[in-house]
FIPALUM-203562 format. One record per residue (C-alpha): x, y, z; residue in one letter. Coordinates in steps of 0.2 Angstrom, whole numbers, plus 2048, in hexadecimal, padded with zeros to 3 digits. Last residue first. Layout:
N
XYZA;...
***
This chain:
202
607318B68X;619311B6AX;61F31FB75X;61031DB80X;61530CB85X;627312B8AX;61F320B95X;613314B9DX;622308BA2X;62C317BA8X;61D31CBB3X;61C30ABBBX;62F309BBEX;62E31ABC7X;620314BD2X;62A304BD6X;63930EBDCX;62E31BBE6X;62530CBEEX;636306BF5X;63A2F4BF1X;6382E3BF9X;62E2DCBEBX;6202D7BF6X;6212E7BFFX;6212F2BEFX;6122E8BE8X;6092EABF8X;60C2FDBF9X;6072FFBE7X;5F72F6BE9X;5F32FFBF9X;5F5310BF1X;5EA30ABE2X;5DD303BEEX;5DC313BF9X;5DB31FBEAX;5CD314BE2X;5D1308BD4X;5CB309BC2X;5DA2FFBBCX;5E230BBAFX;5DC31BBB7X;5DF317BC9X;5EF30EBC6X;5F531DBBCX;5F1329BCAX;5FA31EBD6X;60931FBCBX;607332BCBX;607333BDEX;616327BE0X;620330BD3X;621342BD9X;634341BD8X;635351BCEX;63D34ABBFX;63333ABBEX;623344BC1X;628351BB4X;62B343BA7X;61A33BBABX;61234CBA9X;61B34FB99X;61633EB92X;604342B97X;604353B8EX;60B34AB7EX;5FE33DB7EX;5F034BB7FX;5F9354B71X;5F9344B66X;5E7341B6AX;5E2352B65X;5ED351B55X;5E4340B50X;5D3348B53X;5D7357B48X;5DD34BB3BX;5CE340B3BX;5C234FB3CX;5CA357B2CX;5C9346B23X;5B7343B27X;5B2355B24X;5BA356B13X;5B3345B0EX;5A134BB12X;5A435CB09X;5AB355AF9X;5BA35EAF3X;5BC360AE0X;5CA35CAE2X;5D334EAEAX;5D634EAFDX;5E734AB05X;5ED343B15X;5FB346B22X;60734FB16X;61934DB1BX;62334EB0BX;62133BB07X;60E33CB0AX;60B349AFDX;618340AF2X;60D330AF2X;5FE33AAECX;609342ADEX;60F331AD8X;5FE32AAD8X;5F9336ACBX;5E833EACEX;5EC350AD0X;5DE35CAD5X;5E635DAE6X;5E2363AF8X;5EF35EB04X;5EB35BB17X;5F9362B22X;5FB35DB34X;60436BB3FX;613363B47X;62036DB3DX;61837EB3FX;621387B4DX;63137CB4AX;632382B38X;639376B2CX;62936DB2AX;61F37CB25X;62D381B18X;62C370B10X;619371B11X;619380B06X;625379AF9X;61A36AAF7X;60A375AF6X;611380AE8X;61A390AECX;61939DADEX;609397AD6X;5FF389ADEX;5FB377ADBX;5FC36DAEBX;5EE376AF5X;5F1375B08X;5E4372B15X;5ED375B26X;5E736FB37X;5E8374B49X;5EC386B44X;5FB38FB4CX;5F63A1B47X;6073A9B46X;61139BB3FX;603394B34X;5FF3A6B2EX;6113A9B28X;611398B1FX;60139BB17X;6063ACB11X;6153A5B08X;60B396B01X;5FE3A2AF9X;5EC3A6AFBX;5EB3A4B0EX;5DB3A2B18X;5D839FB2BX;5C9395B30X;5C2393B42X;5B7383B42X;5A4383B47X;59E377B39X;597385B2FX;5A938DB30X;5AF37DB27X;5A337FB19X;5A6391B16X;5B938FB16X;5B8381B09X;5AD38BAFEX;5B639CB00X;5C8395AFEX;5C438AAEFX;5BC39AAE7X;5CB3A4AEBX;5D7398AE2X;5E939BAE9X;5E638EAF7X;5EC38DB09X;5DE389B15X;5E338BB28X;5D7382B34X;5D4387B46X;5CA37BB51X;5BB382B5AX;5AF375B54X;5B7365B4EX;5AC35AB59X;5B2348B58X;5A433BB57X;5A0331B67X;
***
């Protein structure tokens, strides 16, 4: 199933009005919500207030260039995790490597081709979506461990991972605890800690 970018918010930072217009029009046709900034300073402010899902950032700009702009974005706790896709007319490999070194998630070479733009935008949006889902799961596991609601959550994990019914998962946990001569709560906590450890390596 292809990722659907519709409804996601994109911030484009470019000091060339024609570039802004063309890219914005294409992304809006795909159902995305687009914000525009014609300078690095304006872009940083919009990113903080608008919380976009992805930023398209031109490298060559007057005043703040793209590298200086991303530095400000990465220093701000409110914007540091927003992925940045650089737009560049530069062809030197050193500049492309620098784009990654300063925190860029990817880059597109101008003139931008619509098919490539769409593919790279969708990829970054999907990666961000997966990251947020994983983050929520980790928070849920931490909450379960903190509140002691480990048995129910562990049963839920067994149901999801092994496609068991509630009764089967509960009995599996009970039998495992009995065979190991341990309490169900202890074994459940161990299961959740193992899942949390696995998630950290994804």
